[in-house]
PDB file of N, CA, C and O in Angstrom:
ATOM      1  N   MET A   1      -4.417   7.819  15.184  1.00  0.00           N
ATOM      2  CA  MET A   1      -3.079   8.055  15.673  1.00  0.00           C
ATOM      3  C   MET A   1      -3.091   9.383  16.414  1.00  0.00           C
ATOM      4  O   MET A   1      -3.553  10.395  15.887  1.00  0.00           O
ATOM      5  N   LEU A   2      -2.588   9.371  17.619  1.00  0.00           N
ATOM      6  CA  LEU A   2      -2.564  10.590  18.432  1.00  0.00           C
ATOM      7  C   LEU A   2      -1.204  11.254  18.439  1.00  0.00           C
ATOM      8  O   LEU A   2      -1.108  12.478  18.539  1.00  0.00           O
ATOM      9  N   ALA A   3      -0.130  10.444  18.331  1.00  0.00           N
ATOM     10  CA  ALA A   3       1.222  11.007  18.355  1.00  0.00           C
ATOM     11  C   ALA A   3       2.167  10.079  17.603  1.00  0.00           C
ATOM     12  O   ALA A   3       2.064   8.856  17.697  1.00  0.00           O
ATOM     13  N   THR A   4       3.078  10.672  16.863  1.00  0.00           N
ATOM     14  CA  THR A   4       4.111   9.915  16.164  1.00  0.00           C
ATOM     15  C   THR A   4       5.459  10.558  16.422  1.00  0.00           C
ATOM     16  O   THR A   4       5.546  11.693  16.890  1.00  0.00           O
ATOM     17  N   LEU A   5       6.505   9.814  16.109  1.00  0.00           N
ATOM     18  CA  LEU A   5       7.870  10.296  16.243  1.00  0.00           C
ATOM     19  C   LEU A   5       8.529  10.220  14.873  1.00  0.00           C
ATOM     20  O   LEU A   5       8.429   9.198  14.193  1.00  0.00           O
ATOM     21  N   ASP A   6       9.187  11.270  14.470  1.00  0.00           N
ATOM     22  CA  ASP A   6       9.907  11.284  13.200  1.00  0.00           C
ATOM     23  C   ASP A   6      11.315  10.773  13.453  1.00  0.00           C
ATOM     24  O   ASP A   6      12.189  11.529  13.875  1.00  0.00           O
ATOM     25  N   GLU A   7      11.535   9.491  13.194  1.00  0.00           N
ATOM     26  CA  GLU A   7      12.846   8.889  13.464  1.00  0.00           C
ATOM     27  C   GLU A   7      13.904   9.302  12.457  1.00  0.00           C
ATOM     28  O   GLU A   7      15.080   8.989  12.640  1.00  0.00           O
ATOM     29  N   THR A   8      13.512   9.996  11.399  1.00  0.00           N
ATOM     30  CA  THR A   8      14.526  10.465  10.459  1.00  0.00           C
ATOM     31  C   THR A   8      15.339  11.607  11.056  1.00  0.00           C
ATOM     32  O   THR A   8      16.376  11.984  10.510  1.00  0.00           O
ATOM     33  N   THR A   9      14.869  12.166  12.188  1.00  0.00           N
ATOM     34  CA  THR A   9      15.595  13.267  12.824  1.00  0.00           C
ATOM     35  C   THR A   9      16.562  12.769  13.896  1.00  0.00           C
ATOM     36  O   THR A   9      17.201  13.576  14.572  1.00  0.00           O
ATOM     37  N   ASP A  10      16.676  11.441  14.060  1.00  0.00           N
ATOM     38  CA  ASP A  10      17.538  10.848  15.087  1.00  0.00           C
ATOM     39  C   ASP A  10      18.331   9.708  14.461  1.00  0.00           C
ATOM     40  O   ASP A  10      17.863   9.069  13.519  1.00  0.00           O
ATOM     41  N   SER A  11      19.514   9.454  14.972  1.00  0.00           N
ATOM     42  CA  SER A  11      20.298   8.344  14.440  1.00  0.00           C
ATOM     43  C   SER A  11      19.822   7.027  15.054  1.00  0.00           C
ATOM     44  O   SER A  11      19.442   6.979  16.224  1.00  0.00           O
ATOM     45  N   GLY A  12      19.847   5.973  14.263  1.00  0.00           N
ATOM     46  CA  GLY A  12      19.505   4.657  14.770  1.00  0.00           C
ATOM     47  C   GLY A  12      18.062   4.246  14.603  1.00  0.00           C
ATOM     48  O   GLY A  12      17.747   3.070  14.786  1.00  0.00           O
ATOM     49  N   GLY A  13      17.177   5.154  14.266  1.00  0.00           N
ATOM     50  CA  GLY A  13      15.765   4.811  14.098  1.00  0.00           C
ATOM     51  C   GLY A  13      15.540   4.034  12.811  1.00  0.00           C
ATOM     52  O   GLY A  13      16.195   4.293  11.801  1.00  0.00           O
ATOM     53  N   THR A  14      14.620   3.087  12.846  1.00  0.00           N
ATOM     54  CA  THR A  14      14.343   2.281  11.657  1.00  0.00           C
ATOM     55  C   THR A  14      12.888   2.375  11.214  1.00  0.00           C
ATOM     56  O   THR A  14      12.510   1.726  10.238  1.00  0.00           O
ATOM     57  N   ASN A  15      12.064   3.157  11.895  1.00  0.00           N
ATOM     58  CA  ASN A  15      10.647   3.240  11.568  1.00  0.00           C
ATOM     59  C   ASN A  15      10.280   4.443  10.712  1.00  0.00           C
ATOM     60  O   ASN A  15       9.106   4.614  10.384  1.00  0.00           O
ATOM     61  N   GLY A  16      11.231   5.273  10.341  1.00  0.00           N
ATOM     62  CA  GLY A  16      10.955   6.401   9.468  1.00  0.00           C
ATOM     63  C   GLY A  16      10.191   7.530  10.138  1.00  0.00           C
ATOM     64  O   GLY A  16      10.239   7.677  11.359  1.00  0.00           O
ATOM     65  N   PRO A  17       9.482   8.334   9.338  1.00  0.00           N
ATOM     66  CA  PRO A  17       8.841   9.542   9.868  1.00  0.00           C
ATOM     67  C   PRO A  17       7.527   9.306  10.619  1.00  0.00           C
ATOM     68  O   PRO A  17       7.005  10.239  11.228  1.00  0.00           O
ATOM     69  N   GLY A  18       6.987   8.106  10.593  1.00  0.00           N
ATOM     70  CA  GLY A  18       5.685   7.893  11.209  1.00  0.00           C
ATOM     71  C   GLY A  18       5.667   6.830  12.288  1.00  0.00           C
ATOM     72  O   GLY A  18       4.739   6.022  12.324  1.00  0.00           O
ATOM     73  N   HIS A  19       6.646   6.798  13.160  1.00  0.00           N
ATOM     74  CA  HIS A  19       6.695   5.804  14.240  1.00  0.00           C
ATOM     75  C   HIS A  19       5.593   6.123  15.259  1.00  0.00           C
ATOM     76  O   HIS A  19       5.655   7.154  15.929  1.00  0.00           O
ATOM     77  N   PRO A  20       4.581   5.244  15.381  1.00  0.00           N
ATOM     78  CA  PRO A  20       3.465   5.522  16.300  1.00  0.00           C
ATOM     79  C   PRO A  20       3.896   5.531  17.766  1.00  0.00           C
ATOM     80  O   PRO A  20       4.646   4.657  18.203  1.00  0.00           O
ATOM     81  N   LEU A  21       3.424   6.513  18.516  1.00  0.00           N
ATOM     82  CA  LEU A  21       3.693   6.597  19.950  1.00  0.00           C
ATOM     83  C   LEU A  21       2.423   6.509  20.785  1.00  0.00           C
ATOM     84  O   LEU A  21       2.475   6.084  21.939  1.00  0.00           O
ATOM     85  N   ALA A  22       1.293   6.902  20.225  1.00  0.00           N
ATOM     86  CA  ALA A  22       0.038   6.856  20.976  1.00  0.00           C
ATOM     87  C   ALA A  22      -1.129   6.765  20.005  1.00  0.00           C
ATOM     88  O   ALA A  22      -1.143   7.422  18.965  1.00  0.00           O
ATOM     89  N   TRP A  23      -2.116   5.932  20.366  1.00  0.00           N
ATOM     90  CA  TRP A  23      -3.312   5.804  19.544  1.00  0.00           C
ATOM     91  C   TRP A  23      -4.454   5.247  20.373  1.00  0.00           C
ATOM     92  O   TRP A  23      -4.245   4.746  21.478  1.00  0.00           O
ATOM     93  N   TYR A  24      -5.671   5.336  19.831  1.00  0.00           N
ATOM     94  CA  TYR A  24      -6.814   4.655  20.426  1.00  0.00           C
ATOM     95  C   TYR A  24      -7.634   4.042  19.308  1.00  0.00           C
ATOM     96  O   TYR A  24      -7.611   4.518  18.173  1.00  0.00           O
ATOM     97  N   GLN A  25      -8.361   2.978  19.638  1.00  0.00           N
ATOM     98  CA  GLN A  25      -9.152   2.275  18.634  1.00  0.00           C
ATOM     99  C   GLN A  25     -10.271   1.487  19.302  1.00  0.00           C
ATOM    100  O   GLN A  25     -10.228   1.205  20.499  1.00  0.00           O
ATOM    101  N   ALA A  26     -11.277   1.138  18.495  1.00  0.00           N
ATOM    102  CA  ALA A  26     -12.334   0.254  18.971  1.00  0.00           C
ATOM    103  C   ALA A  26     -11.742  -1.139  19.135  1.00  0.00           C
ATOM    104  O   ALA A  26     -10.933  -1.583  18.321  1.00  0.00           O
ATOM    105  N   CYS A  27     -12.156  -1.818  20.193  1.00  0.00           N
ATOM    106  CA  CYS A  27     -11.579  -3.130  20.483  1.00  0.00           C
ATOM    107  C   CYS A  27     -12.562  -3.963  21.300  1.00  0.00           C
ATOM    108  O   CYS A  27     -12.889  -3.595  22.428  1.00  0.00           O
ATOM    109  N   ALA A  28     -13.039  -5.081  20.747  1.00  0.00           N
ATOM    110  CA  ALA A  28     -13.898  -6.029  21.461  1.00  0.00           C
ATOM    111  C   ALA A  28     -15.109  -5.351  22.104  1.00  0.00           C
ATOM    112  O   ALA A  28     -15.456  -5.652  23.246  1.00  0.00           O
ATOM    113  N   GLY A  29     -15.738  -4.453  21.385  1.00  0.00           N
ATOM    114  CA  GLY A  29     -16.921  -3.779  21.902  1.00  0.00           C
ATOM    115  C   GLY A  29     -16.629  -2.618  22.828  1.00  0.00           C
ATOM    116  O   GLY A  29     -17.557  -2.019  23.373  1.00  0.00           O
ATOM    117  N   GLY A  30     -15.378  -2.290  23.018  1.00  0.00           N
ATOM    118  CA  GLY A  30     -14.986  -1.161  23.868  1.00  0.00           C
ATOM    119  C   GLY A  30     -13.962  -0.319  23.147  1.00  0.00           C
ATOM    120  O   GLY A  30     -13.935  -0.271  21.918  1.00  0.00           O
ATOM    121  N   GLN A  31     -13.124   0.341  23.909  1.00  0.00           N
ATOM    122  CA  GLN A  31     -12.073   1.171  23.335  1.00  0.00           C
ATOM    123  C   GLN A  31     -10.758   0.844  24.025  1.00  0.00           C
ATOM    124  O   GLN A  31     -10.732   0.540  25.217  1.00  0.00           O
ATOM    125  N   ALA A  32      -9.677   0.909  23.274  1.00  0.00           N
ATOM    126  CA  ALA A  32      -8.339   0.672  23.814  1.00  0.00           C
ATOM    127  C   ALA A  32      -7.477   1.903  23.535  1.00  0.00           C
ATOM    128  O   ALA A  32      -7.579   2.518  22.474  1.00  0.00           O
ATOM    129  N   PHE A  33      -6.645   2.243  24.485  1.00  0.00           N
ATOM    130  CA  PHE A  33      -5.712   3.365  24.358  1.00  0.00           C
ATOM    131  C   PHE A  33      -4.313   2.836  24.619  1.00  0.00           C
ATOM    132  O   PHE A  33      -4.112   2.049  25.544  1.00  0.00           O
ATOM    133  N   TYR A  34      -3.336   3.260  23.808  1.00  0.00           N
ATOM    134  CA  TYR A  34      -1.941   2.884  24.008  1.00  0.00           C
ATOM    135  C   TYR A  34      -1.094   4.130  23.990  1.00  0.00           C
ATOM    136  O   TYR A  34      -1.313   5.029  23.178  1.00  0.00           O
ATOM    137  N   THR A  35      -0.123   4.188  24.885  1.00  0.00           N
ATOM    138  CA  THR A  35       0.884   5.236  24.857  1.00  0.00           C
ATOM    139  C   THR A  35       2.246   4.609  25.119  1.00  0.00           C
ATOM    140  O   THR A  35       2.377   3.711  25.951  1.00  0.00           O
ATOM    141  N   ALA A  36       3.244   5.083  24.411  1.00  0.00           N
ATOM    142  CA  ALA A  36       4.602   4.611  24.638  1.00  0.00           C
ATOM    143  C   ALA A  36       5.246   5.367  25.799  1.00  0.00           C
ATOM    144  O   ALA A  36       6.360   5.041  26.211  1.00  0.00           O
ATOM    145  N   GLY A  37       4.556   6.366  26.323  1.00  0.00           N
ATOM    146  CA  GLY A  37       5.078   7.130  27.453  1.00  0.00           C
ATOM    147  C   GLY A  37       4.716   6.495  28.779  1.00  0.00           C
ATOM    148  O   GLY A  37       4.041   5.467  28.827  1.00  0.00           O
ATOM    149  N   GLY A  38       5.166   7.109  29.842  1.00  0.00           N
ATOM    150  CA  GLY A  38       4.797   6.658  31.178  1.00  0.00           C
ATOM    151  C   GLY A  38       5.674   5.584  31.763  1.00  0.00           C
ATOM    152  O   GLY A  38       5.229   4.812  32.612  1.00  0.00           O
ATOM    153  N   HIS A  39       6.917   5.520  31.323  1.00  0.00           N
ATOM    154  CA  HIS A  39       7.810   4.481  31.819  1.00  0.00           C
ATOM    155  C   HIS A  39       8.359   4.766  33.219  1.00  0.00           C
ATOM    156  O   HIS A  39       8.885   3.867  33.876  1.00  0.00           O
ATOM    157  N   THR A  40       8.238   5.990  33.664  1.00  0.00           N
ATOM    158  CA  THR A  40       8.759   6.333  34.996  1.00  0.00           C
ATOM    159  C   THR A  40       7.656   6.981  35.832  1.00  0.00           C
ATOM    160  O   THR A  40       6.684   7.513  35.297  1.00  0.00           O
ATOM    161  N   ASP A  41       7.823   6.925  37.134  1.00  0.00           N
ATOM    162  CA  ASP A  41       6.876   7.597  38.027  1.00  0.00           C
ATOM    163  C   ASP A  41       6.826   9.093  37.748  1.00  0.00           C
ATOM    164  O   ASP A  41       5.766   9.711  37.846  1.00  0.00           O
ATOM    165  N   ASP A  42       7.970   9.677  37.400  1.00  0.00           N
ATOM    166  CA  ASP A  42       8.022  11.111  37.119  1.00  0.00           C
ATOM    167  C   ASP A  42       7.124  11.506  35.946  1.00  0.00           C
ATOM    168  O   ASP A  42       6.636  12.635  35.898  1.00  0.00           O
ATOM    169  N   SER A  43       6.902  10.600  35.011  1.00  0.00           N
ATOM    170  CA  SER A  43       6.028  10.897  33.869  1.00  0.00           C
ATOM    171  C   SER A  43       4.654  11.353  34.334  1.00  0.00           C
ATOM    172  O   SER A  43       4.044  12.231  33.725  1.00  0.00           O
ATOM    173  N   TYR A  44       4.172  10.754  35.413  1.00  0.00           N
ATOM    174  CA  TYR A  44       2.816  11.029  35.897  1.00  0.00           C
ATOM    175  C   TYR A  44       2.729  12.306  36.732  1.00  0.00           C
ATOM    176  O   TYR A  44       1.683  12.620  37.302  1.00  0.00           O
ATOM    177  N   ARG A  45       3.840  13.035  36.796  1.00  0.00           N
ATOM    178  CA  ARG A  45       3.848  14.364  37.408  1.00  0.00           C
ATOM    179  C   ARG A  45       4.064  15.454  36.357  1.00  0.00           C
ATOM    180  O   ARG A  45       4.079  16.642  36.682  1.00  0.00           O
ATOM    181  N   GLU A  46       4.230  15.049  35.114  1.00  0.00           N
ATOM    182  CA  GLU A  46       4.452  15.991  34.018  1.00  0.00           C
ATOM    183  C   GLU A  46       3.107  16.439  33.441  1.00  0.00           C
ATOM    184  O   GLU A  46       2.362  15.608  32.921  1.00  0.00           O
ATOM    185  N   PRO A  47       2.783  17.726  33.519  1.00  0.00           N
ATOM    186  CA  PRO A  47       1.491  18.210  33.022  1.00  0.00           C
ATOM    187  C   PRO A  47       1.209  17.852  31.559  1.00  0.00           C
ATOM    188  O   PRO A  47       0.080  17.482  31.237  1.00  0.00           O
ATOM    189  N   LEU A  48       2.191  17.949  30.672  1.00  0.00           N
ATOM    190  CA  LEU A  48       1.951  17.637  29.260  1.00  0.00           C
ATOM    191  C   LEU A  48       1.653  16.158  29.061  1.00  0.00           C
ATOM    192  O   LEU A  48       0.806  15.808  28.239  1.00  0.00           O
ATOM    193  N   PHE A  49       2.324  15.291  29.790  1.00  0.00           N
ATOM    194  CA  PHE A  49       2.031  13.862  29.685  1.00  0.00           C
ATOM    195  C   PHE A  49       0.630  13.567  30.203  1.00  0.00           C
ATOM    196  O   PHE A  49      -0.108  12.799  29.586  1.00  0.00           O
ATOM    197  N   LEU A  50       0.261  14.158  31.312  1.00  0.00           N
ATOM    198  CA  LEU A  50      -1.065  13.915  31.881  1.00  0.00           C
ATOM    199  C   LEU A  50      -2.177  14.382  30.945  1.00  0.00           C
ATOM    200  O   LEU A  50      -3.228  13.744  30.870  1.00  0.00           O
ATOM    201  N   GLN A  51      -1.958  15.487  30.230  1.00  0.00           N
ATOM    202  CA  GLN A  51      -2.953  15.980  29.275  1.00  0.00           C
ATOM    203  C   GLN A  51      -3.158  14.995  28.129  1.00  0.00           C
ATOM    204  O   GLN A  51      -4.221  14.969  27.510  1.00  0.00           O
ATOM    205  N   HIS A  52      -2.161  14.202  27.855  1.00  0.00           N
ATOM    206  CA  HIS A  52      -2.168  13.238  26.753  1.00  0.00           C
ATOM    207  C   HIS A  52      -2.980  11.984  27.099  1.00  0.00           C
ATOM    208  O   HIS A  52      -3.365  11.240  26.197  1.00  0.00           O
ATOM    209  N   LEU A  53      -3.245  11.738  28.368  1.00  0.00           N
ATOM    210  CA  LEU A  53      -3.948  10.531  28.790  1.00  0.00           C
ATOM    211  C   LEU A  53      -5.454  10.646  28.577  1.00  0.00           C
ATOM    212  O   LEU A  53      -5.996  11.751  28.594  1.00  0.00           O
ATOM    213  N   PRO A  54      -6.146   9.500  28.375  1.00  0.00           N
ATOM    214  CA  PRO A  54      -7.605   9.538  28.188  1.00  0.00           C
ATOM    215  C   PRO A  54      -8.298  10.248  29.343  1.00  0.00           C
ATOM    216  O   PRO A  54      -7.877  10.146  30.495  1.00  0.00           O
ATOM    217  N   GLY A  55      -9.340  10.950  29.025  1.00  0.00           N
ATOM    218  CA  GLY A  55     -10.073  11.689  30.050  1.00  0.00           C
ATOM    219  C   GLY A  55      -9.572  13.110  30.163  1.00  0.00           C
ATOM    220  O   GLY A  55     -10.369  14.036  30.317  1.00  0.00           O
ATOM    221  N   ALA A  56      -8.265  13.300  30.091  1.00  0.00           N
ATOM    222  CA  ALA A  56      -7.697  14.643  30.181  1.00  0.00           C
ATOM    223  C   ALA A  56      -7.554  15.264  28.799  1.00  0.00           C
ATOM    224  O   ALA A  56      -7.480  16.487  28.678  1.00  0.00           O
ATOM    225  N   SER A  57      -7.514  14.448  27.766  1.00  0.00           N
ATOM    226  CA  SER A  57      -7.206  14.964  26.434  1.00  0.00           C
ATOM    227  C   SER A  57      -8.423  15.150  25.533  1.00  0.00           C
ATOM    228  O   SER A  57      -8.276  15.543  24.376  1.00  0.00           O
ATOM    229  N   GLY A  58      -9.627  14.874  26.046  1.00  0.00           N
ATOM    230  CA  GLY A  58     -10.823  15.073  25.247  1.00  0.00           C
ATOM    231  C   GLY A  58     -11.148  13.933  24.300  1.00  0.00           C
ATOM    232  O   GLY A  58     -11.995  14.092  23.422  1.00  0.00           O
ATOM    233  N   MET A  59     -10.496  12.781  24.454  1.00  0.00           N
ATOM    234  CA  MET A  59     -10.842  11.628  23.629  1.00  0.00           C
ATOM    235  C   MET A  59     -12.260  11.178  23.960  1.00  0.00           C
ATOM    236  O   MET A  59     -12.722  11.351  25.088  1.00  0.00           O
ATOM    237  N   PRO A  60     -12.942  10.610  22.992  1.00  0.00           N
ATOM    238  CA  PRO A  60     -14.348  10.233  23.199  1.00  0.00           C
ATOM    239  C   PRO A  60     -14.526   8.954  24.014  1.00  0.00           C
ATOM    240  O   PRO A  60     -14.897   7.914  23.469  1.00  0.00           O
ATOM    241  N   TRP A  61     -14.267   9.030  25.297  1.00  0.00           N
ATOM    242  CA  TRP A  61     -14.432   7.871  26.184  1.00  0.00           C
ATOM    243  C   TRP A  61     -15.768   7.937  26.869  1.00  0.00           C
ATOM    244  O   TRP A  61     -16.278   9.028  27.124  1.00  0.00           O
ATOM    245  N   GLY A  62     -16.333   6.831  27.164  1.00  0.00           N
ATOM    246  CA  GLY A  62     -17.599   6.765  27.890  1.00  0.00           C
ATOM    247  C   GLY A  62     -17.887   5.335  28.263  1.00  0.00           C
ATOM    248  O   GLY A  62     -17.257   4.404  27.760  1.00  0.00           O
ATOM    249  N   SER A  63     -18.833   5.171  29.140  1.00  0.00           N
ATOM    250  CA  SER A  63     -19.183   3.811  29.545  1.00  0.00           C
ATOM    251  C   SER A  63     -20.514   3.429  28.928  1.00  0.00           C
ATOM    252  O   SER A  63     -21.349   4.282  28.629  1.00  0.00           O
ATOM    253  N   ARG A  64     -20.690   2.157  28.748  1.00  0.00           N
ATOM    254  CA  ARG A  64     -21.955   1.636  28.254  1.00  0.00           C
ATOM    255  C   ARG A  64     -22.594   0.856  29.387  1.00  0.00           C
ATOM    256  O   ARG A  64     -22.065  -0.165  29.825  1.00  0.00           O
ATOM    257  N   ALA A  65     -23.712   1.330  29.850  1.00  0.00           N
ATOM    258  CA  ALA A  65     -24.381   0.630  30.964  1.00  0.00           C
ATOM    259  C   ALA A  65     -25.580  -0.133  30.476  1.00  0.00           C
ATOM    260  O   ALA A  65     -26.264  -0.781  31.268  1.00  0.00           O
TER     261      ALA A  65
END
């Protein structure tokens, strides 16, 4: 898990203190990354969001040749 949201600090949330927002995992012999961010074009101009993406954040990505 890379990022979670504490929904107990907001009204209407039903997932509690550990609502997953971003993670990576092994998948079918490779790796998969998910983020709940990036819904707008402006997201990809935000330095903090860009640092969170694979390659920029130091996650262990690589290719198998």
